[in-house]
N, C-alpha and C positions, 0 to 999 in steps of 0.2 A: 504493500500500500504506500509506503514512504517513497519507493521508486516511482510509482505511478504519479503521486502528487508532485514530486520533483520534476518529472517529465512534463506534466501538465503546466506547471508554473513556468518552466522554460519555454514551452510552446506558446503560452499566453503572452509572454514578454516579447518573443520573436514576432508574433503577429502584430503587436503594437509598433515595434521598431521598423517593420517592413512597410515602406510607403504605400505600395499598392494595396496591401491588405488593410492598412489603416484608413485609406480613402474609401474603400468599398464597404468596410464595416461601420465607419463612423462619419467621416467628413461629408461624403456625397449624400448619404441618406439624411443626415441632419440639416444640411443646407437645403436640400429638396423639401424637407419637412417645413422649414421656416418660410421658404418662398411660397410653396403651395398652400401652406396654412394661412398665410396672409391673403392669398388670392381666393381660396375657397370661402374664407370667413367674410370677405367683402362682396363677392359675387353671389354666393348662395348661402345665406346665414343658416339654412336648414342643415347644411353639411357640418356645421360646428359640432353637433351632437355626437357624430361618429368620427370626428376628425382623427382622434387618437388611434382608432381601429384601422382606418384606411392607411395612415402613415406608418403604423407598425407593420402592416402587411407588406407595404412597399419596402421598408427597411430590412425586414427579415428575408424577404424573397431576394432582394439584391445581394445582401451579405452572403446568404447561403448558396444561391445558384451561381452568382458571379464570382464570389470570393473563395469558395472551397475547391472547385475542380482544378484550377491551374496549379496551385501548390502540389496537389497530389500527382499530377502529370509530371511536374518538375522533379519530384522525388523519384519517380520511376525512370525518367530519362537520364537523370544525373547519377543513378546508381545508389541513391540513399536507401531505397527499399531493399536492394541487394545486401547492403551493409547491415541493415537491421536484421535481415534474415540470417546472415552469417553469424551475427552476434546472438542468435537464438530468440530474437523478438519477432513474434508472428505479425503478419500483415494486418490482421484484424485489430491488434493493439495499436498500431500506428493510426489506423482509421478512427478508432475510438477516441484517441487523444485529440485528433483533428476535430472530431464531432463535438466533444465536450468543450474544447476551447472556443469553437465557433458558437456553441450554445451560450456560453458565458458572455462573450462579446455582444451577441445579438440581444440577449436578455437585458444587458446594461442599456443598450440603445433604446430598447422598447420601454423600459422603465423611465428613461429620460423623457421620451415622447409623452408617455402617459401622465407624468407629473407636470410637465411644462405646458402642454396643450391648453388646459383650462386657464393657466396664468397668462399666457401670451395671446391667445386667440378667443378666450371665453368658451372653449369647447366644454362639452358635458363630461362629467365623470361617469364611469360605468355604474349601472344600477345594481349590478351583482359582481363584486370583485372576485369572488371565488370562481364564478363561471368565466370571467374575463381571463384569469390566469390559466384556467384549464384550457380554454380555447387557444391562448397564446402558446402554451407548452406543446399542444398538438400541432400548431402551425410551425413551431420551431423544429419539432421532430420530423415532420413531413418534408419541410424545406431543406433541412440539413441532409436528410436521406437522399433527396433528389440531387443535391450538390455532390454528395459522395458517389452516387451512381454515375453522374456525368464524368467525374474524375476517373472512375474505374474503367469506363468503356471508351473514353476518348483516347486515340492513339497518338495525339500530339496536342500541343498547347493551342494551336490554331483551331483544331477540331473542337477542343473543349470550349473555346470562346464562342464558336458558332452554335454549339448545342446549348450553351448557357443562354445566349441571346434568344434562341428559338423558344425557350421556356419563359424567360424574363419578360420580353416585350409583349407576348400575348397575355401574360398575367396582368400587366399594367393596363392594357387596353380592353381586355375582355373579362376581367375578374370582378367588375363592379366597383372598382376602387375610384376611378376618376369620374364615373357617372354610373347611374343605376344600370345593372345588366339588362333590365327589362326594356331598355331603349335600343338594344342591339337587334339586328335581324335574326331570324331563327337559325340560319346557318352559322353565324358567328356565336350565337348563344350556345349552340351545341358544342362548338369548339371550346368555349369558355368553361363548359362543365367538365372538361377533361383535366382542369387545373385545380390544385388544392385551394388556391386563393379564393376561387369562386365560392366554395363551400364554407371556408373559414369566414368570409365576409357575411354570409347568411347566418352563421353561428353567432358572430359578434352582434348582428342586428337583433336576432331573436332572443338570445340568452342574456346578453350583458347590457343592452340598451333598450330592451322591451319595445322594439319597433317591428313592423311587419316584415316577414322574411318570405322569399319566394320558395324556399326549400326548408323542410323541417329542420330546425337547428340541431336536434339530436342526431338525425340521419346525416346531416352535413359533417358533424364531428366524426361519426363512424366512417364515412367515406374517406375523409382526410386521413384518419388513422390508418385505414387499409392501404391507401396510396403510400404512406410512409413505410409501412411494414413490407409491402411488396418491393419498394425501392431499396430498402435496407437488405432484404433477402437476396435480391439480384446483385447488390454490391458485394456481399460476402461471397457469393458463388463466383463472381468475376475475379475477385481478389485471390481466391483459392487457385484459380486457373493461372493468374499472373504469377503467384508464388511458385508454382511448379515449373514455370518457364524461366525463372531467375537463376 
């Protein structure tokens, strides 16, 4: 346990010191939150109520989907994973450290948004904090699992970037974050329902802010959790195959 905590602490500090990771986990999401928070609160005051939820979904999705895959591919390309394996450290342990470190970073950003949104923009606090954090934890789990899966299947950093963008951009446009998903045509609405952010937004609406949801909030949480479990399982299978080839 001491070795695990020491490794986690080292990884956590390395993430903060690495400029690219720092920007994706903290700087860009928080700047976007401040800018869009001001825009949303002035253009559509009704969006103030769920501002913290929409910005948390953006921050978590960006950090997990864009921030996790590239370091994993770098470790594989640079031989770091081979060194770990030679030292007797299994690949799943490396993934677990990456996942826990990302979880902590994104949890910090999410709490910053939750606390400051009412102070800066007059946003509403969740009506049910326990439901809010349950929904947040499931969002973190599913998003991080997707990020790990991208890092496991991508054969190069450029491929990882393309796959990340292929998930991140539809999440922002089709997940009901920037505008209600009901405004989308049926074809795009169907695509949006392949993304965990769509279901998490419905869970935030129904469970934590007591607003009408297009999908049952409980079902939405279950679907998001299943997406995370499937992504995590596929990641483990892929990394076992990678480990045998090292």
